[in-house]
N, C-alpha and C positions, 0 to 999 in steps of 0.2 A: 341407517339413513333411509328416509322415505323415498318411494319411487319418483315422486315429483321433484325431490331435491336432486336425485341422481340425474334426471332428465334435464333439470335446469343447469346443473354443473356441466354436463356434456354440451349443452347448447352454448353456454358461455365460452367454454374452451374452444368450440368450433368457430365461434365468432372471432376470438382472439387469434386463433391459428391462421385466420385469413388476412391478418395484418400484413401489409407489404413489407418486404425485407428492409427497405430503407425508411421505415416509418419514423424512426427516432430523429434523424436529421431534419425531416419535414416538421415534426413536432417542435423541435428546438427552434427552427426558423420562425415558425408561427408564434411560439411563445415569446421569443426574444423581440419580435416585431411588436407584439402587444405591450410588453414591458417597456420598450423604448418609447412607444407612443404615450403610455401613461405617465412616464417620467417627466415629460415636458410640462403638462399642466400642473403636475405635483410641484415641480421646482418653482413655477410661477406662484402657486398658492402659498408655499412656505415663505417666499420673499415678500409678497405683497398682501398677505392675509389681513394684517392689521395696519397696513401702511395708509397714511393720509393721501399720498400721491402715488400713483402706480402707472407703469407703462401700459399701453393698450394691449389687450389679450389677443387681438386678431392676428398680429404677426407671429405669435407663439403657435397658434393653431396652424397657420400656413407653414411653419417650420417643421411640423411633426413628420411629414413624409421624408424630409431631408435627414432628420435625426435618425429615423428608422433605417434608412439606407446606410448612414454612417455606422450605426451599431452593427448591422448585419455584415458590412464589409470588414469591420474591425474584428468581429468574432470569427469570420471565415479565415482571416489572415492568421489568427492564433489557433487554427485547427479545431474549432468547436463543432464543425459540422462533418467531421470525419468519423469513422467507426470508433466506438468506445471500447470495443472488445479488447480485453486484456489490460485496460487502463484503470487505475484506481480513481476514486472520487476526488481525492485531494489533488491529483495531477490535473484532473479536469477543471477543478475550481481555480487552481493557480493559473491555468491557461485562460480561463474565463475572466479572471480579474485583470490579466494583462490586456485582454481584448477591451474590457470596460475602460481601463486607463487610456488605451489608445483612442477609443471613441471620444473620451473627454477631451483629449488633446486636439483631436480633429475638429470637434465642435468649437472649442475655444479659438482655434486657428481660423475657422470659417468666419467667426464674428470679427476677429481682428483684421483679416485680409479683406473681408467685404466691407469693412468700416461700418459695421452694423450696431455699434455701441449705443446709438440713439434709440434703436428698436428693441434690443435685447440686453438684459442685465447679465453680466458675467457671473454674478453671485447666484443666479438661478441654476447654474451648472452643478454646483456642489450638492444641494439636496436631490437634484434629479439623478446624478450619478450614484449617490448613496442609495436611493430607492432602487435603482436598476441593479446594483450589486446585491442587495438583499433579496429582491424578487427572483433574480436569475440564479442565485444560490439555491433558493427554495425550489425553483423550477427543476434544476438539475438533480437535486436530491430526490424529489418525488418521482421524476421520470426514471431515475436509476433504480429506485425501489420497485417501481412498476415493472421495469424491464427484468429485474432480478427475480421477481415473482413468476414472470412468464418463463424465464429460463429454468427455474427450479421445477416447473411443470413440463419441461421439455419443449417449450415453444420458443422458436428462434435460436435454438442451439445448433451447433455444427457437429456432425458425427465424425469422430476422429479415429483413424487406425494407427496404432503405434507399431512401427516396424523396428525390431531390435530391442534389446534390454541392456541396461547398464546404469551408470550414475545419472546420466542426463535424463533418460526415460523414466527412471524411478522417481526422481525429484519432480519432473513435470507431471506425471500421473497423480502424485500426491497433491500437487498444487491445484490441478484442475478439479480433483475430487473435493478439495477443501473449499474452493471458491467457485461454485457452479455459476455465479453471476457473470463470470467471464465468458460463458456461453460455449464451452467445449465439453463434449461428452465422449469419452473414450469407449468405443463399442467393442474393441478387441485388441489383442497384441499378436503380431506375427513374429515368430522367432524360431531359430534353429537350435538354440541352446537349451531350452527348457522342455522337459517332458511332462511337467505338471499341467493341470487343466486350467489354472488361473495364475495370474501374476499381479500381486497387490490388489486382489479382489476383482481384477479385470480378466475376463475369459481369454485364454490363449486359443485363437481361432484358426491357426494354421502356420505354415512355414513362410519364410521370406519370399521364396520363389512363387508362392501362391498369390502374390499381391494383386494381379489383375482380376482374378476371380473373386477374391475377398472384397475388393472394392465394390463390385457389382452385388455380391451376395448380401452385404451388410449396409448398402446404401451410403457409402462413405463420402463425406464432403471434403475432408482434408486428410492427407497422409503425413505423419511425422516420422521422418527417417532418423533413427537413432543408432546407426551402425558405427562401430569404432573406426578410427582413422586408418587402421590396418587393412580394412576392407574397401579401399578406395575404388577399385575397379567395379566392385559390386554396387557401391553407392552410386557411381556414375550411371550404371545400367538402370538402376531403379529410378533415378532422376529422369532418364530418357523415357522410361515407361510412363511416368506421371505426365511428362510434357506431351507425349503422343496422345494420351487419353484426355488431355486438357484438364487434368486434375490438379487442384491446388495442393502444394506440398511445402513443408518446412523441414529444414535440416537441423536436428538437435545436436549441438556440439558435445564432444566428450568432456563433460565438466571437470572430471578428475584430472584430465590431461591439461586443461586450461588452468586449473588451480595450481598445478605443479610447475607451470611455466609462467614467468612474470613478464611476458613479452608485451611491449607497447610500440605501436607503429606510428611513424610520423613521416613527413616528407618536406624536402626543400626544393622548390622549383621542379616538382614532379619526380624528384629522386627519392625513392623510399629509404627510410632509415629505421632501424630496429633498435630499441633500447629496453630498459628495465623500468617497469612501473614502480613509483615510489610513493611513500605516504605523503598525503597532502597536508598533514598536520605538523608543519615544521616552521620555525622562525616566527614571523609576525602572525601567521594564521593560528598557531598554537596559542599565542598571547590573546588574540581576539576571542578564541573559543573559551579560554579560561576566564576572561573578563565577563563574557556572556553567562557562563556558568554561575559566577558569583552573584551577579545581578538577578538572574531569573530564579536561582535557588532561594535567595533571600525573599523575593516577592512570594514565591510559592509557599515558603514556610509561614509567612504572615497570613496568606489566604487559607492554608489548610491547618492552621494551628487549632481551631475548634475540632476538626476531624481527628487530629493527633491526640487531643485531650480525651475525647469521647472513647476512642479506640483503646487508649491506655487504661481508662477506668473500667471498660467492659472486660478487658483481659484480666485485670486484677481481681474483679468480682467473680468471673466465671471460671478461671483456671488457676490452679495452684502454681507457684513458681514465679520466676522473673517475668517482667513485662517485655523486655527486649531479648531477642535472640542475637548472640554475637558469635561470629565465626571468622576464622582466618581465610582470606581470599588472596589471590595473586593479582597484583595491579600492574601499573606501568613499569616497564623495564624489569619485570618479574620481581618487584618488591612486594612482600606480603603486607597486608593491612587487615584490620578488623572491620568487618561490615556489620551494620546495624539493621535489624528487621524487627517488626512486631512479631512476637512469638505466636505461631499458629498451630504448633504440635504439642502433644503431651510432654511432660518433663522427661528428660533422658530418652528422647524418641529414637536415637540411634544406638542406644546401649546394647540392644540385641541384634539389630540388623547391620550395624556399621553404616558408613556413608552410602546412602542409596538415593536415587532421584525419586521424588514423589510421583505416584502413579494414580490413575482413576480409582476412587474408592479406597484410598490409602487410610487404614484405620488409625494411623498415628496423628492425622489431622483432626482437630476438634471441630465441632459445628461452627463456632465463631471463627475459627481459623480458616475454615473452608470459604466463608464469606470474605474474609480479609484477603485471602489469596486470589479468589476469583475477581475481586474488585481492585486488586493490586494495592490496597491500603497498607498491607504489610510492608510494602517497599518504601513508604513515605519517610521513615527515619533515615533513609540513605541520603536525604537532602543534606543532613549534617556531614555525611561522608563527602558530599560534593563541596561543601564550604571548606572542609578541612584540606581538600586537594587530593584526597585518595581516589575520588571518582569524578566523572563528568556527567552532565545530564544525558548525553547521548554517546554511546560507544559500545564495544563488545561487553556482554554481561560477564562479570568476574566469576571464575570457577573456584570451588573449594580446592585447597592445596592437594588433597588426595586425588581428585579427578584431574586437576591440572597436570600433575606429574605423569599420570597415565596417558592423557591425551597428547602431551608434548611429543611422545615417541610414536604415537599411532596415527595421528591426523596430519596430513600434508598442510603446511603453511599455518598450522595452529599457533606456533610461537610468534607469528607476526601480529597477533592480536595484542601482544604486550607492548607494541610500539606506541600505543596511546592509552590514556586513562580509561579504565572500564566505565561503563555507563549505567545510569539508572534505567534507561531503555536503550534499544539499539535497532539497527536495520533488520536484523534477524527477527527480533521480537515483534516489530510492527508487521512483519510478514508471517506472523503466527507461528514462528519457530521458537518455542520456549519450553521450559520444563523438560519433558521426556522426548522432545524432538531430537532427531539424530544430530550429534555434534559435528559430523562432516558437513551437513547442510548448513548448520548455523555458522560454521567457520567460513564457508564460501561467502555468505552474506556479510559477515564481519570484515573480511578482507576487502570486499567490494567497497564497503563504507570507508575504510581507511584510505583506499586509493582514489576515491571520488568525493572526499569530504568537501562540503561547502556549508555556509550558514543556512542556505536554502534547504539543503538536505537535512540538517539538524531540525529546522522548523518543521519540515515534512514529517520527520520521525516523531516529534512531540505531538503534532496534531493527530497523526495516525494512532499514536498510543492511546489517546483519549477515545478514538473511535473503536479501537480493538478491544477496549474493556468490555464491550457488549457482544463481541463476536469471537473472541479467542477460544481455541480448542484445547490448549495444552497448559492451562493454569489449574492445577489440582490442589 
């Protein structure tokens, strides 16, 4: 790189590094205000562009400040101007659409309550709101991409010290490393249990008792306390240290302990009650999910039929052997079924190795198969499994019989996955836990899905699956 390029890069980084910490909410407020202002004349133009008679445009110009205030108020109510840290794009967009819908209702109510129908056409609201939804979606996507680029360069990230090791800290470190756009950088681990110099590629910088000096030495912004519940007194001591130093901290729960207990808390008139969390997919909710599966799978088969045809032809031309790969998997209520996939490996791929999970650079995967797996096109024949009732669009991914029998005795709560139909995609997969990802982590996400199911969560999984096709790390 030329010296001038290096100097330019340093200068640009220096300028970006001077951005105020709260620049994103400010940018959103300004952007939303501009979009809201533009939407008013746009709605008027769509309604009266070719009309012979039109209402005067002056009242619409006068209404722009009111519309802007309504939009900003509605978006603030739905939490659009709070920190994005740790939130997915789809979560932000769902909240934004709720805010846009609220703004539309408030604008309509203002026209009705003010008896302003003679000056404003209600039909102008529809194109105005549609434009606002499109532009605000693009605005949030572009701002998020910009913010992600900054955080990948270390700008705007928070330096985190992980105190303690275990299931919770292990999963959290992997997630923060996998998604730097969340803005957390683990600078070190403090632990008394390890003698190694690193933990999950993060340096071990000292012991738990060294917390005050480590915070100063490494410029820590947040402390994540991941001590087991058995060290309650020590945890309370560390919390007091953080509070005295006015240092932000988070307590990382013992995820393995949470997994093995199915406690659900509730209250009646302030009296706490403790029960057991149950699957949400029972009775009419299961019927609604099944009906949705049939309709959506039928539509998807119609849409993707050209892709299915082209993939089948390419497999037949480039690889000897059958087009489809068939394998026994374990489904709902532990009933076995045959799953369909486009074949992506050489014939008899497991004849020498036996059943093993594909890994990076796996020489059993063909060049075409690598593309099919990376793009998830190899999974599309499972839409027929969905129509047959063996699978659902969203649910825990089905495991081969060999692995299922092994995991059943090793992984806590693994058997609960069979309470529902396995899915074409799942909550674990959209969180980038697929392929060679640890089955313990995947099971935690699958059980969460079963206990918190809703149609909105299914929709979220389907949308995120499309987005994850470009960012997933474990599709080999």
